[in-house]
N, C-alpha and C positions, 0 to 999 in steps of 0.2 A: 397450618404450614407442615410440610413433610421434611423430615430429616433423613439423610441417606447414610451417614456414618456417625458413629458415636451415639451419645445420648445426652439430653440436657444436663448440664452440670459437669460433664467430663471435661478434662483439661486439654486432651490431645487436639481436638478440632480448634480450640482457641489458640493454641500454640502455633499450629500450622497456618491459621489465618494471620496471626500476628507477624509471622515471618514474611508472608506475602505483602501485607500492608506496609511493613518497613521497606521491603524491596521497592515497591512502587513510590513510596514517599521519597526515598533516596534517588530513584531514577528521575523523579520530577524536581529534584534539588530543593526540597521543602523541609523546613524544620518541623518538629512536632508542634511547636507553638503556631507556626504559620498555617499548617493543615488544620489544627484545632480551631483557629480563628475563622478560617474560611468556611469550615464545615459547621461552625457555631455549636461546637461541643467543648467540654472542658479538656484542658491539656492533660489533666490527671487521668481522665477516662481514656483518652487516646493512648497515653502511656500504658495503661492497664491492658488495652486491646493489643498493643504491640508485644507486650511481654507475656501474653496469654493468661493474665490474671483476671480478665473479664471476657465473657462470651458475647460476641456481637449479634444483634438481631439482623434479619434480612434487610430491614429498612436502613439500619446503620451501614451495612455493607454497601448498599446502593448509594447512599449519601456520600460516603467516603470515596467510592469508585468514581462518582460523578465529579467530585472536586479534583480528583487526581487525573481525570480525563482518561480513564482506563477503557480499553475496547470491550465490546460485548463478550468476546471469547475469554478475555482475562477476568471479566466480572464473573463469568461462570466458574472459572478456576477459584476465585476468591470465595464464592458461595460454597463450592465443593469442599474447599479447605476448612471452612467453618462448620461443615456438616449438613449443609442444605442442598436441596436439589437445584440443578441449573435453572436459570430463568429464561434462557434464550436458546432457540433451536438453531440448527445449521443445515439448511437445505440448498441443494444445487439449483441452478436456473432451470433445470428440466423438471423440477418438482411441480406437480399440479397446483399446489398452494401459491406458488409465486409466478404463475403464468402471466399475470397482469404486468409484473415487473419485466419479464422477458419481452412482452409485446411493446412496452415502453422503450426498452433498449433498441429493439428492432426498428421502431419508428424513428428514433434519433439517428441511428446508423443510416437509414434510407435518406433522411432529410439532409445528411451531410454530403451526399453525392453532389458533384463528382470528386469530392475531396475525401481523403482517408479518415476513418474513425475506427477505433478499436475499444473493446471492453476488457479490462484487466482485473485479475483478482489481487489479493493483498501481497502475493509473491511476484507480481509483475508478469504473470502468465496471461497470454491472450486467450480469452474464452469466447469472444465473439468479434467479428470484424465485418465491415461492409465490403462491397465489391471493389471500391476504389482502393482500399488498402491492399487488396490482392493485385490489382492492376499495376499500381505504382511501386509499392515496396516489393511485391512478388517479382516484378520484372528486374529490379536491382539485385534480388537475392537468387535469381535463377542460377542453378548449378552450384550454389554455395554448399561447402562441406560442413554442414551443421547437423549435430545430432538432433533427433526429433524433439527432445525435451528443450533443447536450446533454441530451436527454431520457433517454438511457441512462447518463448520468454522475451519480452521487449528489451530488457537490459542486456541479455546475452546477445540479442540480435545487433544491438548498437556497439557492443564491446568486443565481440568475437573477432579475431583477426580476419576471418573469412566472411563476416557479416556485413552490415551496413557501414561499419567502420572504414572500409576501403573507399567509400564514396562520400563520406561526410567531410566536407572541406574544412569546417571549423570544429573538428572532432573533439579536441581537448576542451575548448570553450563550451561546447554543447554538453559533453558527457560529465565534466567536472561537477557541476551542480547536481546532476542526477546521482552521482556516487555519494555526494554528501547527504542526499535524501535517504539513500539506503543506509548510510551510517546512522542517521537519526532514527530510522525505523529499528535498526538492530539495537541501538542503545535503549530504545523503549521496551526491550524485552522480547521482540519478535524473533523467534529462532529461525524461521524461514528466511528472514532478512539477513540474519547473521551468516547463514550458509551461503546465500546469494552474494553477499559482500565478499566473502572469502573466495568464492569461485571466480568472481569478476576480477578481483585484484591479482589472481594467479595467472591471468593471461599475460603473454609477453607484450612488452611495450607499454604497459600501464604505468603512468608516472608515479614515482615513489612517493611524492607528496600526497597522493590520494589515499595512502594507507593511514593517514592521520586525520581524524575527524576535526572539522573546523565549524563548530556550532555557531560562531559569530560571523562566518563568511558571508559577504553580501551576495544576494541572489538577484540577478537582473530581472526587471519586471517583465520583459519580453525577450526571449532568446530564440532566434530562428535556427532551424536545422538546415544547413546549406549542402545540397547534394550535387555531385557531378559524376556522370558516367559517359564516357566518350564525348559526344557533342551535346548531350542533354544536361541542362542545369535546372535544378529545382530548389525552392526555398519554402519551408513551412514553419509557422509557429503554431502552438497548440494550446488548448484549454483542457482542464480536468473538471469533470462533474461527478458528484457522488450523490447517493440517495440521502434525502434530508432527514428522515426519521426511520431508519431501519430498525427492525425488531428481531433480526436474524444475524447470526455471526458471519455467515458467508456473504450475505447481502451488504453488510456494513463495509466489507473490504473492497467491494467492486468499484471501479473507477472507469468512466468513459473519457477517452482522450480523443478529441476532435482536432484535426489538422486543418489549417487555413493557409491559403497562398500568401506568401510574404511579398510577392511582387507580381506585376501583370504578366510576366513571362510564364511563371508557374501556373497562374490561373488559366492562361491559354493552353498550356501543355496538358493540364489535367482535363480540360474539356475536350481536347483533341483525342486523348487516350480513351475517354469515355464514349466517343462517337464511333469507335471501331478500330480495326487493326491499322497499324501505320506507325 
């Protein structure tokens, strides 16, 4: 194994790791005893790890990170804090090593036609989309005064006063659960999610109650986004798909959102738009 900071037996890496371990244990609302029991290690040893009195092995870090359900990026941070090299790479979809993943995404996006589908990263930025997403959502957003970085972000698109918000009939019912999702991601330690949450809540007209996280709030099993512009009405519900066993920080965060017609009128409209101008 290769260490990148400190040396075996030094206390600084152990202290740094211990602080991160405690952070994630508290973020998951677990006691030391609960974490020790689920990881099948002694509570005394776990206490020593948190206080920096014991140096964790790579295997122990992976074990505890797995029980705490820590992302691959944060596992890398825990490894670095303990003085070890990161275990996971971070490659974009244009990297040759992940060409097979990009082809799989392209296949899914094509199969979703004539209905929209997008691929988002962990910060809700759209990194891929099919033609239907451009035809349908692009038509609604035509001429919208959105900055380029906001136009690429799914949450900004639905929350910005000049975005889809103008056309979502059930906007508060639809966006409220999404805001709670961003709250949960921010509470899990994702800095990008915390920034996104603050940017979204700064928009005018955002309900004040959305500023307070509601971890126990019920989430509807299916919630349709209902759109109306002039005499056109559309309704979609969506599903999210993620890679089952990613071994890469960036790939772990990718999500495919596929939109499906919630009524026969939307199905007919989507097929009509796909057939040509009109």
